[in-house]
N, C-alpha and C positions, 0 to 999 in steps of 0.2 A: 504494500500500500504506500509506504513512504517513497519508494522508487517512483511510483506513478505520480505522486504529489510533486516531487522534485522535477519530473519531466514536464508536468503541467505548468509549474512556475517558470521553468526555462522557456517553454514554447510561448507562454503568455508574454514574457519579457521580450522575446524576439519580435513579436508582432507589435507591441505597444511601446517598447523601449523602456518599460517601467515594471519593476517588481512590485507586486501588490499582495496584501493579505488582509483578511478581515480582522478587526480589533475585537478582543475579548471584552467582556463587561468590565473586568478589572483594569484593562488598558484604557478603556473609554473613560472610566471614573478618574483615573490618574490624569489623563489628558484634559478632561473637562475641568478638573480642579485647577490645573495649571493655567488654562486660558479663559475660563468663564468670567472671572472678575474683570478682565480687560475687554473681552470680546463676546459678552453675553448676548449682544444684539444678533449674533449669527443664528441663534436658536438651536444649537446642537444639543442632543439629548442622548442619554445612556441607552435608551430603547431603540434609537435610530441605528440602522446598519451603517457603520463607518469602516473605511478601509485605510490602511497605511500604505503609501506608495513611495518608491525611491527610484531615482535614476541618477544620471551623471550630474544633473543640475541641482538636485536637492531632495528634500523629503516633503511629503504631502499628506494631508488628511483628505480623503475623497468621500463625498456624500453623493450617492447615486452615480451620475456621470459627470459631476463637477468637482473641481478642486476647491475645498473650502478654506484650508489653511496651508501655509507654506512655511517651511523652517529654513531660516538663513541666519548665520552667525549665532547659532545655538538658541534662537528665539523664534517662536511661532508668530505669524502675522496673517491676517485675512487675505484671501485672494480677491482682487478687484472684480474679476469676472463674476464670481459668486455673489458679491455685494450688488453689482449692477443687475444681474439676472433676477434677483429677488427684490429689487427696488428698496434696499435698506439705506438708511440715512445715519451712518455711524457718527459718533461724536467722541472726542473733540475734533474740530475741523478748522482748516485755514482756507479762506476764500482768496483766490488769486485772479489777476487780470488776464486778458487774452495773450499778451506777450509772454507772461510766465507760463501759461498753459502750453503754448507752443514749445517753449524750451523744455518743460517737463516731459512732454511727449517724445522728445528726442533723447531723454535720459539724463538731463541736467539736474543738479540739486536746486532747491528753492532758495532764491536770494530775496532779501528784505524788500527791495523796491517793488517787487511784484505782489506783495501781500496787500489785500484790500481790507480784510477784517478777520478777526479770530473769534470762533465760537467755542464755548466750553473752556474749562481750565485744564492745563496739563503741565507736567514738570519736564525738566531737562531729561532727555533720553527716553521719553514716552513715545509710543507709536501714535502718529497723528495722520488723519486723512486730509488730502489737499483737494479742494473742490474748484471747478471752473465757476467764476462769478456769474457768467451769463446763463449757463445751462443748469447750474446747481448740482451737477453730477460729479462724483469723485473721479479724478484723473490720475492720482498717484497717492502713495502713502509712504511715510518715511519716519525717521527718528528725529525728534526735535532736538536742536542743539542749544535751545534756550527755553525757559519756561514761558507760558502764555503771557504773563505779566511783563517779563523782559522783552519779549518779541514785539509787543505793542509799541515800545519806545524806540526800537531800532529803525534806522533808515538806510543802512547799507550792510553788506556782508551776507554770508551764507547762514540760513536759519534752519533748514531741514535737510538732512542727508536722505535722499530718496532711495528706498529699497525696492519698490515695485511700482510700475506705471502701466497705463493702458497701452497695449501694443508690444510689451516686452516679452521675453521668452517664457515667463510664467503665465502671462495673460493668454498667450497663444498655445499653451501646452494642451495636448490632446490626451484624454484618458480612455 
């Protein structure tokens, strides 16, 4: 039986490029304990079928046919495609002008001149969502280099290190 399971995992990884396995209830509880305080808006539940996936780009938590969480730098963060598909409006958020949006979609970090407003409170090194001011949709997420209070008074310099943006390798990842 174990031989066939290994063969199945091997064949599955050859077609999708990703090794996957369902999470046990114990693994789900551990994961949800780690991420629910920061990302409770995702609505992940122990009773939900969740899978753990891994490939050369990173680790993932998969819900159905969508990647819900991505692990980079030892920390989990939400996948933007999952957030957009479900119409979620996570907080805290930073709203940026069109020029900053265009730069973010090319993979740049967020600079202070592009920030239009800050919603919600956050600390240094917290994960924040970056929204396009015109559409109101998230275009990126990253790690804040300053707290929300400090950010409001800045007029220049880098303010968010971008981890994930619409159109990057994680956004276009197929499962």
